[in-house]
C-alpha positions in Angstrom: -16.1 21.7 -23.4 -18.6 19.2 -24.7 -16.8 18.9 -28.1 -13.6 18.2 -26.2 -15.3 15.4 -24.2 -16.7 13.9 -27.4 -13.4 14.0 -29.2 -11.7 12.4 -26.2 -14.3 9.7 -26.1 -14.0 9.0 -29.8 -10.2 8.9 -29.6 -10.4 6.4 -26.7 -12.8 4.3 -28.6 -10.5 4.4 -31.6 -7.6 3.1 -29.4 -9.8 0.3 -28.0 -11.2 -0.8 -31.3 -8.1 -0.3 -33.4 -7.2 -4.0 -33.5 -10.6 -5.1 -34.9 -11.7 -2.1 -37.0 -11.5 -1.8 -40.8 -9.2 0.8 -42.3 -10.9 4.2 -42.6 -10.0 7.3 -44.5 -8.2 9.9 -42.4 -7.0 13.5 -43.0 -3.4 13.7 -43.9 -1.3 15.7 -41.4 1.9 17.2 -42.8 4.3 18.4 -40.2 6.5 21.4 -41.0 8.7 23.8 -39.2 6.8 26.8 -37.7 6.6 29.8 -40.1 6.9 32.4 -37.3 3.5 33.9 -38.1 1.7 32.4 -35.0 -0.1 29.8 -37.1 -0.2 26.2 -35.7 -2.1 24.6 -38.5 -4.2 25.4 -41.6 -6.3 23.6 -44.2 -8.0 25.4 -47.0 -9.5 28.6 -45.5 -9.5 27.2 -41.9 -6.6 28.3 -39.6 -5.7 27.4 -36.0 -3.4 29.8 -34.3 -0.7 28.9 -31.8 -2.7 31.0 -29.2 -5.9 29.0 -29.8 -3.9 25.7 -29.7 -2.4 26.4 -26.3 -5.4 28.1 -24.6 -7.0 25.9 -22.0 -4.1 23.3 -21.9 -1.5 25.5 -20.2 -1.5 23.5 -17.0 -1.3 20.1 -18.7 1.6 21.3 -20.9 3.5 22.7 -17.9 3.0 19.4 -15.9 4.2 17.4 -18.9 7.3 19.6 -19.4 8.0 19.4 -15.6 8.0 15.6 -15.8 10.6 15.7 -18.6 12.6 18.3 -16.6 12.5 16.2 -13.4 13.7 13.1 -15.3 16.6 15.0 -16.7 17.4 16.7 -13.4 17.3 13.5 -11.4 19.6 11.9 -14.0 21.9 14.9 -13.7 22.2 14.5 -10.0 22.8 10.8 -10.3 25.7 11.4 -12.8 27.2 14.1 -10.6 27.1 11.8 -7.5 28.7 9.0 -9.5 31.4 11.3 -10.9 32.2 12.8 -7.5 32.3 9.3 -6.0 34.8 8.1 -8.6 37.1 11.0 -7.8 36.9 10.5 -4.0 40.0 8.7 -2.5 37.7 7.0 0.0 35.9 5.2 -2.7 38.8 2.8 -3.4 37.6 -0.8 -3.3 34.0 0.2 -2.5 30.9 -0.1 -4.6 28.8 3.0 -4.9 26.2 1.6 -2.5 29.0 0.7 0.0 30.5 4.2 -0.4 27.0 5.8 0.2 26.5 3.8 3.5 30.0 4.2 4.8 30.9 7.7 3.7 27.8 9.7 2.9 25.3 8.5 5.4 27.1 6.4 8.0 25.3 8.0 11.0 21.8 8.0 9.7 19.5 6.6 12.4 15.8 7.1 13.3 14.9 7.5 16.9 11.8 6.3 18.6 10.9 9.9 19.3 11.0 10.7 15.6 8.7 7.8 14.8 6.3 9.0 17.5 6.4 12.6 16.2 5.6 11.3 12.7 2.6 9.3 14.0 1.4 12.4 15.9 1.9 14.8 13.0 0.1 12.5 10.5 -2.7 11.7 13.1 -2.4 8.0 12.6 -5.0 6.2 14.9 -3.5 4.1 17.7 -5.4 1.1 16.6 -3.6 1.1 13.2 -0.1 1.0 14.8 1.6 -2.3 14.7 5.1 -3.6 14.2 4.7 -3.6 10.4 3.5 0.0 10.3 6.3 1.1 12.7 8.8 -0.6 10.4 7.5 1.2 7.3 7.5 4.5 9.1 11.1 4.0 10.2 12.1 3.0 6.7 10.4 6.1 5.3 12.1 8.4 7.8 15.4 6.7 7.2 15.0 7.2 3.4 14.3 10.9 3.9 17.4 11.3 6.1 19.6 9.5 3.6 18.3 11.7 0.8 19.1 14.8 2.9 22.6 13.4 3.6 23.2 12.8 -0.1 22.1 16.4 -1.0 24.4 17.8 1.7 27.3 15.7 0.5 26.7 16.8 -3.1 26.4 20.4 -2.0 29.8 20.1 -0.2 31.4 18.7 -3.3 29.9 21.4 -5.6 31.2 24.1 -3.3 30.2 27.7 -3.1 29.9 28.1 -6.9 27.3 25.3 -7.0 26.3 23.5 -10.2 25.8 25.4 -13.5 23.0 23.7 -15.4 22.6 24.3 -19.2 18.9 23.3 -19.5 16.0 25.4 -18.3 13.3 24.6 -15.8 9.9 25.1 -17.3 8.1 28.4 -16.5 4.8 28.1 -14.6 1.8 29.2 -16.6 0.6 32.6 -15.5 -3.1 33.6 -15.3 -5.0 36.8 -14.7 -6.6 36.0 -11.3 -8.9 38.7 -10.0 -9.2 38.8 -6.2 -12.6 40.4 -6.4 -14.5 40.3 -3.1 -12.6 37.3 -1.6 -11.5 37.6 2.0 -7.9 38.8 2.2 -5.2 39.1 4.8 -1.7 40.7 4.7 -0.4 43.9 3.1 -3.1 45.7 1.2 -0.6 47.0 -1.3 1.7 44.0 -1.2 3.8 43.3 -4.2 2.9 39.6 -4.1 -0.7 38.2 -3.9 -1.4 34.6 -3.3 -4.9 33.5 -4.3 -6.0 30.1 -3.0 -8.9 28.0 -4.2 -9.8 25.9 -1.2 -12.3 23.5 0.3 -13.0 23.5 4.1 -13.5 19.7 4.1 -10.4 18.8 2.1 -7.6 17.3 4.2 -5.0 18.6 1.8 -6.4 22.1 2.1 -5.8 21.8 5.9 -2.2 21.1 5.2 -2.1 23.9 2.7 -3.4 26.3 5.4 -0.4 25.4 7.5 1.9 26.3 4.7 0.1 29.6 4.2 0.5 30.4 7.9 4.2 29.8 7.6 4.4 32.1 4.6 2.3 34.8 6.4 4.7 34.5 9.4 7.7 34.8 7.2 6.7 37.6 4.9 4.1 39.6 6.9 2.8 42.6 5.0 5.0 41.8 2.0 2.3 39.4 0.8 -1.4 39.4 0.6 -3.4 36.1 0.8 -6.9 35.7 -0.6 -9.2 32.7 -0.2 -11.6 31.7 -3.0 -14.2 29.1 -2.2 -14.0 25.9 -4.2 -16.1 23.3 -2.3 -15.8 19.9 -4.1 -19.2 18.2 -4.9 -18.3 15.0 -3.0 -17.5 17.0 0.2 -21.1 17.4 1.4 -20.3 19.8 4.2 -17.9 22.0 2.3 -20.4 24.3 0.6 -22.2 25.0 3.9 -18.9 25.8 5.6 -18.0 28.2 2.8 -21.3 30.1 3.1 -21.0 30.2 6.9 -17.4 31.5 6.7 -18.4 34.2 4.2 -21.2 35.3 6.5 -18.7 35.8 9.2 -16.5 37.7 6.8 -19.4 40.0 6.1 -19.1 41.2 9.7 -15.4 41.1 10.3 -12.6 39.8 7.9 -10.2 39.2 10.8 -12.8 36.8 12.3 -13.2 35.1 9.0 -9.5 34.2 9.1 -9.9 33.0 12.7 -12.8 30.8 11.6 -10.7 29.7 8.6 -8.0 28.5 11.0 -10.4 26.8 13.4 -12.3 24.9 10.7 -9.1 23.6 9.2 -7.7 22.7 12.6 -10.7 20.3 13.2 -12.5 19.3 10.1 -14.9 17.1 12.1 -16.8 20.2 13.1 -18.4 21.3 9.9 -22.1 20.6 10.6 -24.5 23.5 10.7 -24.6 23.4 14.5 -20.8 23.2 14.8 -20.4 26.1 12.4 -22.8 28.1 14.4 -20.9 27.3 17.6 -17.6 28.4 16.0 -19.1 31.6 14.8 -20.6 32.3 18.2 -17.2 31.7 19.9 -15.7 34.4 17.6 -18.2 37.0 18.9 -20.1 37.8 15.7 -23.7 39.1 15.8 -25.5 35.8 15.8 -28.8 37.2 14.5 -27.1 38.6 11.4 -25.1 35.4 11.0 -28.1 33.1 11.2 -30.1 35.3 8.8 -27.1 35.3 6.4 -26.7 31.5 6.6 -30.4 30.7 6.3 -30.9 32.9 3.3 -27.7 31.5 1.7 -26.6 35.1 1.0 -23.2 34.1 -0.3 -24.1 31.1 -2.3 -23.8 33.2 -5.5 -20.3 34.2 -4.5 -19.4 30.6 -3.9 -20.7 29.6 -7.3 -18.8 32.5 -8.9 -15.6 31.4 -7.2 -16.1 27.9 -8.5 -16.8 29.1 -12.0 -13.7 31.4 -11.9 -11.6 28.5 -10.7 -12.8 26.2 -13.5 -12.0 28.9 -16.1 -8.5 29.1 -14.6 -8.0 25.4 -14.9 -8.6 24.5 -11.2 -9.4 20.8 -11.0 -8.5 20.0 -7.4 -7.9 21.7 -4.1 -5.9 23.4 -2.9 -4.8 25.3 -6.0 -2.7 28.5 -5.5 -1.8 31.4 -7.8 1.3 33.4 -6.8 1.0 36.6 -8.7 -0.9 34.5 -11.2 1.6 31.7 -11.3 -0.1 28.4 -10.7 0.9 26.0 -7.9 -1.2 22.9 -7.8 -1.4 21.0 -4.5 0.5 21.3 -1.2 4.1 22.2 -1.9 6.9 22.8 0.6 7.3 26.4 2.0 10.6 26.6 0.1 8.9 26.2 -3.3 6.5 29.0 -2.5 9.3 31.1 -1.1 11.3 30.7 -4.4 8.3 32.1 -6.3 7.6 34.9 -3.8 11.3 36.0 -3.6 11.4 36.1 -7.4 8.4 38.4 -7.5 9.7 40.6 -4.7 13.0 41.1 -6.5 11.3 42.4 -9.7 
């Protein structure tokens, strides 16, 4: 890791100083077609294998490949829309923008109730609401509705056979993720296991917990969910919350998941006293709980989870692994469902 940081720093310095530095001798790199023997590079008696080259950068490569895929896919949809517009009799005399407004999304409107629901869902403080903010919210919601209308229109044009695409979506990197002694919920012998690395103080993790609840409701015992502790260093109350939650888990895993839900429902209650109050409301043995917390019984487990996460490439929370396939950040339920359904079908 240290060598990687040093190399990165030197490369950055090279970029910054390139304009004023003297020419220096550099190794000559000769690029050839792969030989099919798994070798990525060699010089003299030193060889770097393809496996060595890719190890540790799987996530970065996948994200780069996804960016390329998304550029191509969005361009594809644009071309399909333009071609379908050109064939539509209603397009006569209209620009593409006019066609979109008059034919594809003529009834798109955003109600006051929808704006209020958005404010409530995002928990935007009342003191921050003004005409400018309301206008931006309305514009955002209108944009979403127009995008949905466009997708629906395109789906109608494509018909039941859909669109056959002749370029592949990148495959997610897959890792060997051991559940170990992490708290779990769902089917013990489920075909699909979702392991989440999470932080009780992370607002995105709170959103992620809502997605997981939807998945648990949808799939029931068909999936198993495990939570690994990954408190980020700048979240000063996260580590204490992890230890407290694991102390509850020691007594009753079902109560751990209740505490999990309550802590994410109100992340302002993560002080030691608040955690104690939450644990008490769940009916755990408080003497055992307080001894467990005061002795930091599960600090080693928290540290082990963090180390495991780092080795798997976890850099932020929440990070999920669906049967080992990495999903970084809060994604729509549909994206998780796509992965889960694929695994269930195997």
